[in-house]
C-alpha positions as semicolon CSV with decimal commas, in nm:
position;residue;x (nm);y (nm);z (nm)
1;M;0,038;0,798;0,091
2;K;0,201;0,508;-0,089
3;I;0,116;0,167;0,053
4;N;0,388;-0,095;0,060
5;R;0,251;-0,379;-0,155
6;E;0,478;-0,636;0,009
7;L;0,336;-0,545;0,349
8;V;-0,022;-0,561;0,223
9;N;0,043;-0,904;0,070
10;W;0,177;-1,022;0,405
11;L;-0,135;-0,890;0,581
12;L;-0,353;-1,072;0,327
13;E;-0,202;-1,413;0,399
14;E;-0,466;-1,667;0,491
15;N;-0,296;-1,790;0,809
16;N;-0,450;-1,502;1,009
17;P;-0,811;-1,466;0,892
18;S;-0,899;-1,166;1,110
19;V;-0,602;-0,962;0,987
20;R;-0,687;-1,062;0,631
21;L;-1,049;-0,949;0,672
22;R;-0,959;-0,612;0,820
23;T;-0,690;-0,558;0,555
24;L;-0,936;-0,628;0,273
25;I;-1,177;-0,370;0,413
26;E;-0,950;-0,108;0,568
27;L;-0,646;-0,106;0,338
28;C;-0,775;-0,252;0,014
29;D;-1,103;-0,058;0,036
30;L;-1,318;-0,354;-0,065
31;S;-1,686;-0,320;0,018
32;E;-1,871;-0,541;0,265
33;D;-2,049;-0,696;-0,033
34;H;-1,731;-0,794;-0,216
35;E;-1,708;-1,172;-0,252
36;E;-1,353;-1,183;-0,111
37;V;-1,468;-0,994;0,201
38;K;-1,766;-1,224;0,245
39;A;-1,544;-1,531;0,213
40;A;-1,289;-1,391;0,460
41;R;-1,565;-1,310;0,708
42;R;-1,703;-1,665;0,685
43;V;-1,356;-1,799;0,767
44;V;-1,326;-1,568;1,070
45;V;-1,668;-1,671;1,200
46;S;-1,582;-2,039;1,162
47;K;-1,234;-2,020;1,319
48;L;-1,272;-1,758;1,594
49;Q;-1,388;-1,937;1,908
50;A;-1,578;-1,629;2,034
51;A;-1,785;-1,640;1,714
52;S;-1,840;-2,013;1,682
53;D;-1,904;-2,099;2,049
54;L;-2,134;-1,843;2,211
55;S;-2,145;-2,011;2,552
56;W;-1,933;-1,722;2,688
57;M;-2,237;-1,494;2,666
58;S;-2,394;-1,663;2,968
59;L;-2,089;-1,588;3,182
60;K;-2,015;-1,277;3,385
61;G;-1,713;-1,053;3,418
62;Q;-1,406;-1,002;3,204
63;T;-1,458;-1,318;2,996
64;V;-1,759;-1,155;2,833
65;I;-1,571;-0,832;2,766
66;Y;-1,269;-1,016;2,623
67;N;-1,487;-1,215;2,385
68;L;-1,673;-0,904;2,269
69;N;-1,338;-0,740;2,201
70;A;-1,217;-1,048;2,011
71;L;-1,521;-1,022;1,783
72;A;-1,477;-0,647;1,738
73;E;-1,104;-0,657;1,671
74;S;-1,156;-0,938;1,421
75;G;-1,373;-0,717;1,205
76;L;-1,707;-0,876;1,286
77;S;-2,034;-0,710;1,381
78;Y;-2,375;-0,799;1,520
79;K;-2,471;-0,885;1,161
80;N;-2,226;-1,178;1,167
81;V;-2,274;-1,313;1,520
82;D;-2,592;-1,296;1,729
83;I;-2,457;-1,104;2,028
84;E;-2,775;-0,907;2,099
85;P;-2,860;-1,091;2,425
86;C;-2,515;-1,011;2,562
87;V;-2,514;-0,649;2,441
88;D;-2,865;-0,596;2,577
89;K;-2,757;-0,726;2,918
90;L;-2,456;-0,490;2,922
91;L;-2,642;-0,182;2,798
92;S;-2,954;-0,240;3,009
93;A;-2,774;-0,291;3,339
94;P;-2,920;-0,046;3,590
95;Y;-2,586;0,037;3,746
96;F;-2,306;0,209;3,554
97;D;-1,970;0,256;3,725
98;A;-1,752;0,387;3,436
99;N;-1,492;0,123;3,523
100;C;-1,228;-0,013;3,287
101;S;-1,437;-0,318;3,202
102;E;-1,737;-0,105;3,108
103;L;-1,520;0,128;2,898
104;M;-1,375;-0,172;2,712
105;A;-1,726;-0,308;2,657
106;L;-1,851;0,024;2,518
107;R;-1,559;0,043;2,278
108;A;-1,626;-0,311;2,155
109;I;-1,999;-0,246;2,121
110;V;-1,929;0,059;1,905
111;M;-1,688;-0,144;1,689
112;L;-1,953;-0,419;1,659
113;D;-2,169;-0,169;1,469
114;Y;-2,408;-0,061;1,744
115;G;-2,324;0,308;1,692
116;K;-2,683;0,414;1,626
117;D;-2,837;0,210;1,907
118;T;-3,031;0,427;2,154
119;R;-2,922;0,213;2,450
120;L;-2,559;0,276;2,357
121;K;-2,621;0,649;2,318
122;K;-2,776;0,659;2,665
123;R;-2,477;0,477;2,815
124;L;-2,232;0,706;2,634
125;S;-2,411;1,011;2,777
126;Q;-2,365;0,861;3,124
127;L;-1,998;0,822;3,040
128;A;-1,976;1,189;2,944
129;E;-2,133;1,282;3,277
130;A;-1,879;1,068;3,464
131;Q;-1,575;1,221;3,293
132;L;-1,331;1,382;3,534
133;P;-1,208;1,740;3,501
134;D;-0,876;1,614;3,360
135;S;-1,076;1,440;3,080
136;G;-1,010;1,093;3,218
137;W;-1,229;0,844;3,399
138;L;-1,213;0,662;3,726
139;C;-1,457;0,407;3,859
140;L;-1,744;0,605;4,007
141;H;-1,732;0,406;4,331
142;R;-1,373;0,529;4,373
143;V;-1,454;0,890;4,280
144;R;-1,726;0,895;4,546
145;K;-1,466;0,798;4,808
146;M;-1,230;1,080;4,712
147;R;-1,225;1,390;4,928
148;Y;-1,136;1,620;4,644
149;V;-1,154;1,601;4,266
150;A;-0,947;1,872;4,094
151;S;-1,138;2,085;3,851
């Protein structure tokens, strides 16, 4: 597939550091160790509020999930921002409802490079168990209220 150089140059503009970082890695195939990638990542960490101000990790609810997704979509990982306390709280919670918020959090956690984490694998197996016959998901507290789930 031929890549439009004009488009790539536009994606590499410095006015959107997260897009630049992901373009360098995903389209330009530069390694994580490449100096340009390292420099771009430093800019993202310094400019992205979710990376520079971690006070959101002490909050509850969607704010936490949105900030995790901001980090993930910006091309960062746990190696760039110390999110372990937040991820541990999410993955160690005793109750799992398979709700939209939890699904978004799992997606972000995978993108943040936790793919080999045993806590994540455990949570993903719970997700597999909660999958509905139509291959979708619904909050478990809602499924339990249903009279009939089609198989």
